[in-house]
C-alpha positions as CSV (number, residue, x, y, z in Angstrom):
1,M,-89.4,-32.7,11.7
2,F,-89.6,-32.6,15.6
3,N,-90.3,-36.7,15.9
4,R,-87.3,-37.2,14.3
5,F,-85.1,-35.1,16.5
6,L,-86.7,-36.2,19.6
7,L,-85.6,-39.9,18.1
8,L,-81.7,-38.9,17.5
9,L,-82.6,-38.7,21.2
10,F,-83.3,-41.4,22.2
11,V,-81.2,-43.1,20.3
12,V,-78.0,-41.0,21.0
13,L,-79.1,-41.7,25.1
14,S,-79.3,-45.6,24.8
15,P,-75.4,-46.7,24.2
16,K,-74.0,-47.8,27.2
17,S,-71.8,-45.3,29.1
18,S,-68.6,-43.5,28.2
19,F,-66.6,-43.9,31.3
20,A,-65.0,-46.9,31.9
21,N,-64.7,-48.8,35.5
22,G,-62.8,-47.3,37.8
23,D,-62.8,-43.5,35.8
24,T,-62.2,-40.8,39.0
25,L,-65.2,-37.9,37.4
26,T,-65.1,-34.8,39.6
27,I,-68.2,-33.4,39.9
28,P,-67.7,-29.1,39.8
29,G,-70.1,-28.4,42.6
30,T,-73.1,-29.5,44.4
31,W,-76.1,-27.2,42.2
32,S,-74.9,-24.8,39.8
33,L,-76.9,-21.2,38.1
34,G,-76.7,-21.1,34.0
35,A,-77.8,-18.4,32.1
36,K,-77.6,-18.5,27.9
37,V,-78.9,-16.3,24.7
38,Q,-80.2,-17.8,22.0
39,I,-80.7,-16.8,18.8
40,G,-83.1,-18.7,15.7
41,Y,-86.0,-18.7,13.5
42,L,-89.3,-19.7,13.3
43,L,-89.4,-23.1,11.2
44,A,-92.1,-22.9,8.5
45,H,-93.4,-26.5,8.5
46,R,-96.5,-26.0,6.5
47,P,-97.2,-23.3,3.3
48,S,-100.5,-21.3,6.4
49,L,-96.9,-20.7,8.4
50,V,-95.1,-18.1,6.1
51,Y,-97.3,-15.7,6.7
52,L,-95.5,-15.5,10.2
53,Q,-92.5,-15.5,9.8
54,Q,-90.4,-11.5,10.6
55,K,-87.5,-10.9,12.0
56,K,-85.0,-13.9,13.7
57,I,-86.4,-14.9,17.3
58,S,-84.4,-14.3,20.2
59,S,-84.7,-15.4,23.9
60,F,-82.6,-16.4,27.1
61,E,-83.0,-18.9,29.3
62,I,-82.3,-19.1,33.4
63,S,-81.4,-22.2,35.4
64,Y,-80.8,-24.3,38.6
65,L,-78.9,-27.1,37.9
66,K,-78.4,-29.8,40.8
67,S,-75.6,-32.6,40.3
68,S,-76.1,-36.1,40.7
69,Q,-74.0,-37.8,43.2
70,G,-73.9,-41.6,41.6
71,R,-76.5,-42.0,44.9
72,D,-78.5,-44.4,42.6
73,I,-78.0,-46.7,39.4
74,W,-79.8,-44.9,36.7
75,Q,-77.6,-41.5,37.6
76,R,-74.7,-43.7,37.1
77,T,-75.3,-45.0,34.5
78,Y,-76.6,-41.7,32.5
79,N,-72.9,-40.2,33.9
80,E,-74.5,-38.2,36.8
81,P,-76.9,-36.2,35.1
82,L,-77.6,-31.9,35.7
83,M,-81.0,-31.9,36.9
84,G,-83.4,-29.0,37.4
85,M,-86.1,-26.2,36.3
86,A,-85.2,-23.5,33.9
87,Y,-86.8,-20.7,32.9
88,Q,-86.9,-19.3,28.6
89,Y,-88.3,-15.8,27.7
90,F,-88.8,-16.0,24.1
91,D,-89.2,-12.5,21.6
92,L,-90.6,-14.3,18.4
93,G,-90.2,-12.0,15.5
94,N,-93.3,-11.0,15.1
95,E,-95.1,-8.8,17.2
96,N,-98.6,-8.2,15.3
97,M,-100.0,-11.6,15.4
98,L,-96.9,-13.8,17.8
99,G,-95.5,-11.4,20.0
100,H,-93.5,-12.5,22.7
101,A,-93.7,-15.8,25.5
102,H,-92.4,-17.9,28.4
103,A,-92.0,-21.1,29.5
104,V,-91.1,-22.7,32.7
105,Y,-89.9,-26.3,32.3
106,P,-88.1,-29.0,33.8
107,L,-84.4,-29.6,32.5
108,V,-82.0,-32.6,32.2
109,L,-78.7,-32.3,30.7
110,F,-77.5,-36.4,29.9
111,P,-73.2,-36.2,29.6
112,L,-71.9,-37.5,26.2
113,L,-68.5,-36.9,27.3
114,H,-66.7,-35.6,30.3
115,K,-63.0,-34.9,29.4
116,H,-61.4,-32.2,31.7
117,H,-60.7,-29.8,28.2
118,L,-64.9,-30.6,27.1
119,G,-67.8,-32.1,28.1
120,I,-70.7,-32.5,25.4
121,N,-74.4,-32.6,26.9
122,I,-78.1,-34.0,25.5
123,R,-80.4,-31.7,27.8
124,F,-84.2,-32.3,27.5
125,G,-86.7,-30.5,28.8
126,I,-90.5,-30.6,28.6
127,G,-92.8,-28.0,31.0
128,I,-95.7,-25.3,30.4
129,G,-95.5,-22.2,27.4
130,Y,-97.8,-19.0,28.0
131,V,-97.5,-17.2,24.1
132,E,-98.8,-13.4,24.6
133,K,-100.9,-13.6,21.2
134,R,-103.0,-16.3,19.4
135,Y,-105.2,-17.0,16.5
136,T,-108.6,-14.9,16.8
137,I,-110.8,-14.8,13.9
138,E,-111.5,-11.0,14.4
139,E,-107.7,-10.2,14.6
140,N,-105.3,-12.5,14.2
141,Y,-106.9,-14.9,11.8
142,K,-103.6,-15.6,9.9
143,N,-101.7,-16.9,13.0
144,Q,-102.5,-20.5,12.1
145,A,-99.7,-22.0,14.8
146,I,-101.4,-20.6,18.4
147,S,-104.7,-19.9,19.1
148,T,-104.6,-20.5,23.2
149,H,-102.1,-18.8,24.9
150,I,-101.0,-21.5,27.9
151,N,-99.6,-24.5,25.7
152,G,-97.1,-27.5,26.3
153,V,-93.6,-26.6,25.7
154,I,-90.9,-29.4,24.5
155,T,-86.8,-28.7,24.0
156,T,-84.0,-30.4,23.1
157,G,-80.7,-29.9,22.1
158,V,-76.9,-31.1,22.1
159,Q,-74.4,-28.4,24.5
160,F,-70.5,-28.2,24.6
161,R,-69.5,-26.9,27.7
162,I,-65.3,-25.9,28.0
163,P,-64.3,-25.1,31.5
164,C,-62.9,-21.4,32.2
165,N,-61.9,-22.5,35.7
166,S,-63.1,-25.1,38.5
167,R,-66.3,-23.5,38.8
168,T,-67.4,-21.6,35.9
169,Q,-67.9,-23.3,32.1
170,I,-69.2,-21.8,29.2
171,S,-71.0,-23.5,26.4
172,T,-72.6,-23.3,23.5
173,G,-75.2,-25.7,21.0
174,I,-78.1,-26.0,19.3
175,D,-81.3,-26.6,20.2
176,F,-85.0,-27.2,19.2
177,T,-88.2,-25.8,20.8
178,H,-91.8,-26.7,20.2
179,F,-94.6,-25.3,21.5
180,S,-98.6,-26.6,20.8
181,N,-101.6,-27.2,22.4
182,G,-102.3,-30.7,20.9
183,A,-105.1,-29.7,18.9
184,S,-107.5,-29.2,22.1
185,R,-108.0,-26.4,20.4
186,L,-107.5,-25.5,16.5
187,P,-106.1,-23.8,14.9
188,N,-102.7,-25.5,16.0
189,A,-100.2,-26.4,13.6
190,G,-97.6,-25.3,16.9
191,L,-94.4,-23.3,16.4
192,N,-91.2,-25.2,16.2
193,I,-87.9,-22.7,17.2
194,P,-84.3,-23.9,16.0
195,S,-81.6,-21.8,17.2
196,I,-77.9,-21.8,18.1
197,N,-77.1,-20.6,22.0
198,I,-74.4,-19.6,23.9
199,G,-74.0,-19.1,27.4
200,F,-72.2,-19.7,31.5
201,Q,-72.8,-22.1,34.5
202,H,-71.4,-21.8,37.3
203,F,-70.8,-24.3,40.3
204,F,-71.5,-23.9,44.4
205,G,-71.0,-26.3,46.8
206,K,-68.5,-28.7,48.2
207,Q,-66.5,-30.6,44.6
208,I,-67.0,-34.4,44.3
209,K,-65.2,-37.5,43.3
210,L,-66.1,-40.2,42.2
211,I,-64.9,-43.6,41.1
212,R,-66.7,-45.2,38.3
213,T,-67.1,-49.1,39.6
214,E,-69.4,-51.9,37.7
215,L,-73.1,-51.4,37.8
216,P,-74.8,-54.7,38.7
217,D,-76.7,-56.5,36.6
218,Y,-80.3,-55.9,35.0
219,N,-83.4,-57.7,35.0
220,H,-83.7,-59.3,31.0
221,K,-87.6,-60.4,31.1
222,K,-90.0,-58.6,29.0
223,E,-91.8,-56.4,30.2
224,I,-95.9,-56.6,29.2
225,T,-98.4,-53.1,29.9
226,F,-102.0,-52.3,29.5
227,Y,-103.4,-48.8,29.8
228,G,-106.4,-46.2,29.1
229,A,-106.2,-42.7,27.7
230,T,-108.4,-39.7,27.0
231,G,-107.6,-36.9,25.6
232,F,-109.5,-33.8,24.0
233,K,-109.2,-32.0,20.6
234,E,-112.0,-29.5,18.2
235,R,-113.7,-30.0,15.4
236,I,-114.6,-26.8,13.2
237,S,-117.8,-27.6,11.4
238,G,-119.5,-23.8,11.0
239,E,-118.9,-24.6,15.0
240,T,-116.1,-25.0,17.3
241,I,-117.3,-28.4,19.1
242,K,-115.2,-29.7,21.8
243,V,-115.1,-33.9,22.2
244,S,-113.4,-36.1,23.7
245,V,-111.4,-39.2,22.9
246,G,-110.6,-42.6,23.8
247,I,-107.7,-44.9,23.5
248,F,-106.6,-48.2,24.5
249,T,-103.5,-49.6,24.5
250,A,-101.1,-53.2,24.8
251,D,-97.5,-53.2,24.6
252,V,-95.0,-56.0,24.6
253,H,-90.9,-54.8,25.1
254,F,-88.2,-56.7,25.7
255,R,-84.8,-54.4,27.6
256,I,-81.9,-54.6,25.1
257,T,-79.7,-52.4,27.1
258,R,-79.6,-51.3,30.3
259,K,-81.0,-48.0,29.2
260,S,-83.5,-49.1,26.8
261,F,-86.3,-51.3,25.2
262,I,-87.8,-52.3,21.6
263,G,-90.7,-53.9,21.6
264,G,-94.3,-53.3,20.1
265,G,-98.1,-53.0,20.6
266,A,-101.8,-52.6,19.5
267,D,-103.9,-49.8,19.6
268,V,-108.2,-48.9,19.7
269,F,-109.1,-45.4,19.5
270,Y,-112.5,-43.6,19.5
271,D,-112.4,-40.2,17.7
272,A,-115.8,-38.3,17.6
273,T,-114.7,-36.0,15.3
274,L,-114.0,-38.4,12.4
275,Q,-117.6,-39.2,11.5
276,K,-118.1,-35.6,9.6
277,R,-114.8,-35.7,7.7
278,V,-115.3,-39.8,6.8
279,F,-118.4,-38.2,5.1
280,D,-117.3,-35.3,3.1
281,L,-114.8,-37.5,2.1
282,D,-116.8,-40.4,0.5
283,S,-120.4,-39.5,1.7
284,I,-121.1,-42.6,2.9
285,N,-122.5,-42.6,5.8
286,Y,-121.3,-44.9,8.5
287,S,-122.3,-46.4,11.8
288,K,-120.4,-43.3,14.3
289,T,-118.8,-46.6,15.8
290,A,-117.5,-47.7,12.6
291,A,-116.0,-44.3,11.6
292,N,-114.8,-42.9,14.8
293,T,-113.2,-46.0,15.3
294,R,-109.4,-46.8,14.5
295,I,-107.0,-50.0,15.1
296,G,-103.8,-49.6,14.9
297,I,-100.2,-52.0,15.4
298,H,-96.8,-50.0,16.5
299,F,-93.2,-50.2,16.4
300,S,-91.6,-48.8,19.9
301,Y,-88.7,-47.4,20.9
302,G,-88.1,-46.6,24.7
303,I,-85.3,-45.3,27.3
304,A,-85.7,-45.6,31.1
305,I,-84.5,-43.4,33.5
306,G,-85.0,-43.7,37.0
307,K,-88.6,-44.2,37.5
308,F,-89.9,-42.8,34.0
309,R,-90.1,-45.0,30.6
310,G,-89.8,-42.5,27.5
311,Y,-90.9,-44.0,24.1
312,F,-90.9,-42.8,20.5
313,Q,-94.0,-45.1,19.0
314,P,-94.3,-45.5,15.1
315,G,-97.9,-47.3,14.2
316,Y,-99.7,-48.0,11.3
317,Y,-104.0,-48.3,11.3
318,L,-104.9,-51.4,10.7
319,Y,-108.6,-50.3,10.5
320,N,-109.4,-47.1,9.3
321,K,-112.5,-45.1,7.5
322,L,-110.3,-42.0,6.3
323,P,-107.9,-42.7,2.9
324,V,-104.6,-44.8,2.7
325,S,-103.0,-41.2,3.0
326,A,-104.0,-40.6,7.0
327,S,-103.0,-44.2,7.9
328,I,-99.6,-43.2,9.5
329,F,-99.2,-42.4,12.7
330,T,-96.1,-41.3,15.5
331,R,-96.9,-40.9,19.1
332,L,-93.9,-40.0,22.1
333,S,-95.0,-41.2,25.2
334,L,-93.8,-40.4,29.2
335,R,-94.5,-42.9,31.8
336,Y,-93.8,-42.3,35.2
337,F,-94.2,-45.2,37.7
338,V,-95.9,-44.9,40.9
339,N,-94.4,-48.5,42.0
340,E,-93.2,-51.8,40.6
341,K,-97.4,-52.0,38.5
342,I,-98.7,-48.7,38.1
343,F,-97.6,-46.3,36.0
344,V,-99.4,-42.9,34.8
345,C,-98.6,-41.7,31.6
346,F,-98.4,-38.3,29.1
347,N,-99.1,-38.8,25.2
348,L,-99.0,-36.7,22.5
349,K,-100.0,-38.3,19.3
350,S,-99.4,-36.8,15.6
351,H,-100.0,-37.2,12.2
352,F,-96.3,-36.5,10.6
353,A,-95.9,-32.9,11.9
354,K,-98.9,-32.0,12.5
355,A,-100.5,-33.2,16.3
356,D,-103.6,-35.0,16.3
357,Y,-103.8,-34.4,20.7
358,F,-102.1,-34.7,23.6
359,E,-103.4,-38.4,25.7
360,Y,-103.3,-38.7,29.4
361,G,-103.6,-42.1,31.3
362,I,-103.2,-44.8,33.3
363,G,-102.5,-48.7,33.1
364,F,-100.2,-51.3,34.3
365,K,-97.9,-54.3,34.3
366,I,-97.9,-58.0,34.3
């Protein structure tokens, strides 16, 4: 479900600007402070998580956001987004098995509509979180969601804003938040939290009026990229063993709008946890290389935000010694271009709703 939610985010951010050339955009201030409260629930995307559902999940968020001022083309392309940091506190609704959680993340609000009486934003944040109570085999064995205190956090949602005056806005919306350690330690079903919220934002600093002008042409050339990455996950076979994984990926993308790319690529994965799983399923003692290697192809859809690129990549294993039911994978990829040619990437690879591992890599564009 979370992958589908992020795919919707990618699609929503891709259309052309909702502002026409010559429109005047009023920015209420150069920076703002905001707060909101939320109520939601733990989504039991597996039967093992039903035990964790006791009470509704409540949370509050405080945020600091700086206003775009039309200085960069990418900011104008995305209708002058708000960018900053946020802190969020969660009461996870299960004092004994989950406790409380905290999250800190960079936050971006992308305006989809900006009118005098109504604003609609897409919000996105990715950062780090702390969950108070984790899985332990002695005391908390029913917690199959989280086995580490420190986890990655991704949050996204839709926000509606109504101005109270020239400086203050009230808001409401729907959010979806995900906690996971990327299978660096098992069990790791993850916490998926849909919620509704209400809050406010107050702007400070001088007001700015921008006149929308025509954007320059963008480069239609194809992009060919290569990267290598590694990751870590656990294998449970009587005892818990942490192993590394290796990935090599080649991609070709074509820019179809100023914001978006489309393309595909090929992958080679080496995962040392697979050999025992393959043997347990069909009792054939393949070599380590044969059992642990997967070769796949993937479709890729991406968006460009300044020096960042975000990609949604569903794929299929052409070579895979596990059953056909394990042949579909999904990757969410975030890349940062250090310069025109070199980038670093942070990816989450999953199979349906189950995280497989995080990927950390470096690559280049030709």
